[in-house]
C-alpha positions in Angstrom: 128.9 -224.2 40.1 126.7 -221.8 41.5 127.3 -221.1 45.3 125.3 -218.7 47.2 126.5 -215.5 49.5 123.0 -214.5 50.3 122.7 -210.3 51.0 126.7 -210.2 50.2 128.2 -206.9 48.7 131.4 -206.0 46.9 131.8 -202.2 45.8 134.6 -201.4 43.1 136.6 -198.5 41.9 137.4 -198.2 38.6 139.2 -194.2 38.1 139.3 -194.7 34.5 140.7 -191.2 33.7 141.3 -192.8 30.2 140.5 -195.7 27.7 138.6 -198.7 28.5 141.3 -201.0 30.5 140.5 -200.9 34.0 136.7 -200.8 33.3 136.8 -203.9 31.3 138.7 -205.2 33.9 136.3 -204.9 36.5 133.5 -205.4 34.7 134.7 -208.8 33.8 134.9 -210.2 37.6 131.4 -208.1 38.6 130.2 -210.5 36.0 131.9 -214.0 36.6 131.2 -213.0 40.6 127.4 -212.8 40.2 127.3 -216.1 38.0 129.4 -217.9 40.8 127.4 -216.9 43.8 124.0 -216.1 43.5 122.9 -213.5 46.6 126.0 -211.1 45.5 125.5 -207.6 44.0 128.3 -205.7 42.8 128.6 -201.7 42.0 131.0 -200.4 40.5 132.1 -196.9 40.8 133.8 -195.3 37.6 135.0 -192.6 35.6 134.4 -194.2 32.1 132.9 -191.5 29.8 131.7 -194.2 28.2 130.4 -196.9 30.6 126.8 -196.7 29.7 127.8 -198.3 26.2 128.4 -201.6 28.0 125.6 -203.9 29.1 126.1 -205.4 32.5 124.7 -208.3 34.2 121.8 -208.9 36.9 123.3 -207.9 40.2 125.5 -205.2 39.1 125.5 -201.5 38.6 127.9 -198.9 38.2 128.4 -195.6 39.8 129.2 -192.8 37.4 131.8 -190.4 38.8 133.0 -187.0 36.9 135.5 -188.4 34.9 139.0 -186.5 34.4 142.1 -187.1 31.7 145.2 -187.0 31.8 147.0 -184.3 29.2 150.4 -185.2 27.2 152.4 -183.4 30.2 151.3 -186.1 32.6 148.6 -183.8 34.5 144.9 -184.2 34.6 141.9 -181.5 33.6 138.0 -182.2 34.0 136.4 -184.1 31.0 133.1 -183.2 30.8 132.8 -180.0 33.5 134.2 -176.6 32.9 135.2 -175.7 37.0 138.1 -176.4 38.1 140.6 -180.0 38.6 140.3 -179.8 42.6 136.6 -178.8 42.7 136.3 -182.0 40.4 138.4 -183.9 42.9 137.0 -182.9 46.1 133.2 -184.0 44.4 134.2 -187.7 43.3 135.8 -187.8 46.3 132.8 -187.1 48.2 130.6 -189.5 45.7 132.8 -192.0 46.5 132.7 -191.7 50.4 128.8 -191.6 50.4 128.3 -193.8 48.1 130.5 -196.9 50.2 128.8 -195.2 53.1 125.6 -195.8 52.4 126.2 -199.1 49.7 128.0 -201.0 53.3 130.2 -203.4 51.2 131.6 -206.5 52.6 134.4 -206.2 50.6 136.2 -203.4 49.0 137.9 -203.7 45.5 140.1 -201.2 44.3 141.8 -201.7 40.7 145.3 -200.3 40.4 145.7 -197.1 42.5 146.7 -197.7 46.1 144.8 -194.3 47.2 142.8 -193.6 44.0 143.3 -190.9 41.9 145.4 -188.1 43.3 144.1 -189.8 46.6 140.4 -189.4 46.1 139.6 -193.3 47.4 141.6 -192.8 51.3 138.9 -191.4 53.6 136.5 -194.1 52.3 139.2 -196.8 52.4 140.1 -195.9 56.2 136.1 -195.4 56.6 135.8 -198.7 55.5 138.9 -201.1 57.5 137.9 -199.4 60.4 134.0 -200.9 59.5 135.6 -204.1 59.9 135.6 -204.2 55.8 138.0 -206.1 53.6 140.3 -203.6 51.0 141.8 -205.1 48.3 144.0 -203.8 45.9 144.0 -205.5 42.3 146.9 -205.4 40.5 148.2 -205.6 36.5 150.4 -208.7 35.7 153.2 -205.3 35.0 152.6 -201.6 35.6 155.8 -200.0 34.4 159.5 -199.9 34.8 160.9 -200.1 38.4 162.1 -197.5 38.2 159.0 -195.3 37.3 156.7 -197.3 39.7 159.1 -196.5 42.9 159.4 -192.9 41.5 155.0 -193.1 41.1 154.6 -195.1 44.5 156.9 -192.7 46.3 155.1 -189.8 45.2 151.6 -191.1 45.9 152.8 -192.8 49.2 151.7 -195.9 47.9 153.5 -198.6 50.3 152.0 -197.1 54.0 148.5 -197.4 52.3 149.6 -200.9 51.2 150.5 -201.8 54.8 147.8 -199.8 56.7 144.6 -200.1 54.7 144.9 -203.3 52.4 144.0 -206.8 53.9 145.1 -208.4 50.4 146.6 -207.2 47.3 145.8 -209.3 44.0 148.6 -209.3 41.2 146.4 -210.6 38.4 148.9 -212.6 36.2 152.1 -214.8 36.9 155.2 -215.2 38.5 157.0 -216.4 35.2 156.1 -212.7 34.1 158.1 -210.7 36.5 157.7 -209.1 39.6 155.1 -206.8 39.4 157.0 -204.5 42.3 160.4 -205.1 40.9 162.7 -202.5 41.9 160.3 -201.3 45.3 161.5 -201.9 48.8 158.5 -203.8 49.2 158.2 -204.7 53.0 157.7 -208.4 53.9 154.2 -207.0 55.7 152.8 -206.5 52.1 154.6 -209.8 50.1 152.8 -211.9 52.8 149.4 -209.9 51.7 150.3 -210.9 48.1 148.7 -213.0 45.9 149.0 -214.1 42.1 145.9 -215.0 40.7 146.6 -215.9 37.4 145.5 -214.2 34.2 141.5 -213.3 34.0 139.9 -215.4 31.3 137.7 -213.7 29.2 134.3 -215.6 27.0 132.7 -215.4 24.2 129.2 -213.8 25.1 126.4 -216.9 24.5 122.8 -214.5 24.6 120.5 -215.3 21.5 119.9 -211.2 21.1 123.7 -210.5 21.0 124.5 -209.5 16.7 127.6 -210.6 14.9 129.7 -207.2 15.2 130.1 -207.8 11.0 128.8 -210.5 8.7 132.0 -211.9 7.5 132.6 -215.5 6.6 136.4 -215.4 5.0 139.2 -215.7 7.7 140.3 -212.4 8.4 143.0 -211.1 11.1 141.6 -208.6 13.7 143.5 -204.6 13.5 142.6 -203.2 17.8 144.0 -200.6 19.4 141.8 -200.8 22.3 140.5 -197.4 23.6 142.6 -196.0 20.4 143.8 -192.8 22.2 147.6 -194.0 22.0 146.8 -196.4 18.6 147.1 -194.4 15.7 150.4 -195.4 15.2 150.0 -199.1 14.9 147.2 -198.2 13.0 149.0 -196.2 10.7 151.6 -199.1 10.5 149.2 -201.5 9.0 147.3 -199.7 6.8 150.9 -198.9 5.0 151.6 -202.9 4.7 148.3 -202.8 2.7 149.0 -199.8 0.9 152.5 -200.8 -0.9 152.0 -204.7 -0.7 149.6 -205.5 -3.2 150.3 -209.4 -2.7 149.3 -209.0 1.4 145.7 -210.7 0.3 145.2 -211.1 4.4 141.4 -209.7 5.0 141.9 -207.3 7.9 139.5 -205.9 10.3 140.4 -202.7 11.9 138.8 -201.4 15.3 140.2 -197.8 15.9 138.7 -197.2 19.2 136.6 -194.8 20.2 138.9 -192.5 22.3 141.2 -192.0 19.1 141.1 -188.6 17.7 138.7 -187.6 15.4 141.0 -186.3 12.4 143.0 -189.8 13.2 139.5 -191.7 12.2 138.8 -189.5 9.2 142.5 -190.1 8.1 142.1 -193.8 8.4 139.0 -194.5 7.1 139.7 -192.8 4.2 142.5 -194.7 3.8 141.0 -198.5 4.1 138.1 -196.9 1.8 140.3 -197.4 -0.8 141.3 -201.0 0.3 139.2 -204.0 -0.8 140.0 -206.1 1.6 140.3 -204.4 4.9 137.6 -203.4 6.5 136.8 -200.7 9.5 134.7 -200.5 12.6 135.0 -197.3 15.2 133.6 -199.2 18.8 132.7 -203.0 19.7 131.3 -203.5 23.2 131.6 -207.4 22.3 134.3 -207.2 20.7 135.0 -211.1 22.1 132.7 -212.0 19.4 135.3 -210.4 16.6 138.1 -211.7 18.5 137.1 -215.7 18.0 136.1 -215.6 14.9 139.7 -214.1 14.0 142.7 -216.2 12.9 145.2 -213.9 14.3 145.1 -210.3 16.2 147.3 -207.5 15.8 147.1 -205.1 18.7 149.0 -203.0 21.6 149.5 -205.6 24.2 147.0 -203.8 27.1 146.2 -206.2 29.9 142.9 -206.8 28.6 143.5 -207.0 25.0 146.5 -210.2 26.3 143.9 -211.3 28.5 141.4 -212.0 25.5 144.8 -213.9 23.4 145.4 -215.9 26.0 141.7 -217.2 26.7 140.9 -217.4 23.0 144.0 -218.5 22.3 144.7 -216.7 19.4 147.7 -215.7 17.4 148.7 -212.8 18.1 151.4 -209.8 16.6 151.9 -206.8 19.5 153.2 -203.8 19.0 153.4 -202.1 22.3 153.8 -198.3 22.9 156.3 -197.1 25.9 155.1 -194.2 26.7 153.8 -192.8 29.1 153.9 -196.0 30.8 156.5 -198.8 29.8 153.8 -201.4 30.3 153.0 -202.7 27.4 156.6 -202.7 25.9 157.6 -204.9 29.1 154.6 -207.6 28.8 154.7 -207.9 25.1 158.8 -208.5 25.4 157.9 -211.1 28.2 155.5 -212.4 26.6 157.5 -213.1 23.3 160.5 -214.7 25.9 157.7 -216.9 26.6 156.4 -218.2 23.6 153.0 -216.4 23.7 153.4 -213.8 20.7 155.5 -212.3 17.9 156.0 -208.1 18.5 157.2 -205.4 16.9 159.1 -202.6 17.8 156.9 -199.8 17.8 159.8 -197.1 18.4 161.5 -198.4 15.4 161.8 -197.5 12.1 158.2 -198.9 11.6 158.5 -199.9 7.8 155.8 -201.1 6.0 158.0 -204.8 4.8 158.7 -205.2 8.2 154.5 -205.2 9.6 153.7 -207.1 5.6 156.0 -210.0 6.9 154.9 -210.1 10.5 150.6 -209.7 8.8 151.5 -212.8 6.3 153.2 -214.8 9.1 150.5 -214.2 12.1 148.1 -216.9 11.3 151.0 -219.8 10.3 152.9 -218.6 14.1 152.3 -221.3 17.4 148.7 -220.3 19.8 149.6 -219.1 23.3 148.7 -222.8 24.3 151.7 -224.1 22.6 153.6 -222.5 25.5 152.1 -225.0 27.9 152.1 -223.1 31.3 150.4 -224.0 34.1 147.8 -222.2 35.9 147.9 -219.4 33.2 144.4 -218.5 33.1 143.5 -219.0 36.9 142.5 -215.6 37.7 139.0 -215.8 38.3 138.9 -218.8 40.3 141.7 -217.8 42.2 139.6 -214.5 43.1 136.4 -216.7 44.0 138.3 -218.6 46.2 139.5 -215.2 48.3 135.8 -213.8 47.5 134.7 -217.2 49.1 137.2 -217.2 52.0 137.0 -213.5 53.2 133.2 -212.8 53.0 132.6 -216.6 55.3 135.4 -216.1 57.0 135.2 -215.2 61.1 136.9 -212.0 61.4 139.1 -212.8 64.0 140.5 -215.5 62.5 141.8 -213.4 59.4 144.5 -210.1 59.4 142.5 -207.4 58.7 144.0 -204.4 57.7 145.0 -201.6 61.1 144.9 -197.9 61.8 148.1 -196.8 61.7 149.9 -196.0 65.4 151.0 -192.3 65.8 
């Protein structure tokens, strides 16, 4: 049902140092909100270098801030500019603050990072809070292992921000998957602000101009590495299964991802060219179309892919990584325990026979819906509800984050 929120504005921040996850989550929320509420405008602040490769609905636009990338040692560096990282971060912070000042949102939704990359949204959060804007933090169902998240948030001074700068915290998942903030000493004040929304459902676009990514008619398994920057191990394992098992006859479509190293892409393309029933793509902005047509999905277990698996009710085999974060491993393990997916340990021996057997069994394993978990895909409905409550409320009747006493 379409409703109206005439003149309302929402600003979304997505730090996007690498990968596609944050941008795709923010884009899904923005598109759904403008579909639900006529008169609402959404502006996305993103550091993604490929944000321009995606299409955006009317009343959704983006501001591209200078990109940064996380190195293997955990440090960041500028992505496209040959300038000092501190200068890049100062430039990003200034763009974020001035955009928020001029756009003047009614609600500011921050994705994952409570104070932004290296604290770059801290001043913006304080400015908007002091203007009476509702600041909301959106978190994945799983962030990291408890010890790792506690160390990270202590270092980033995240909890004071949650106490003083935010009106609500939305967790895009369900309690059955575990406590997102497990292992952290969370004040009762913050717990009271926290809402589990359910997972964010995804939909296959129906625009008439949308072309099919591949002219495939035979059943196939889709293998997706997401952004691809950390997906080479999984892709190699799948290819080795096809190279070594001549009786493996299920067709596969492998999407490498735009951030996969060029040397890995070249090697995989050469190997796949020798396999008659395997097709390769680098990137597909409407991967939901490929997912809908697939009889099974092999993926690493990132948040967005997991939401798509649940939304399209697809049988899935997850091969999670455990570094630099344990997020995927925790999500895949818990989802397996709930009967939503099957999982292979990507840190194990990775024998080709193990992968071949799992691929062969994939089309006949239970679909996620057979687990019968209530409210699992209520995420966008809950976000609709909270946005309407916050934007239509008398500010005197709802708790606002307040400046900290000094």
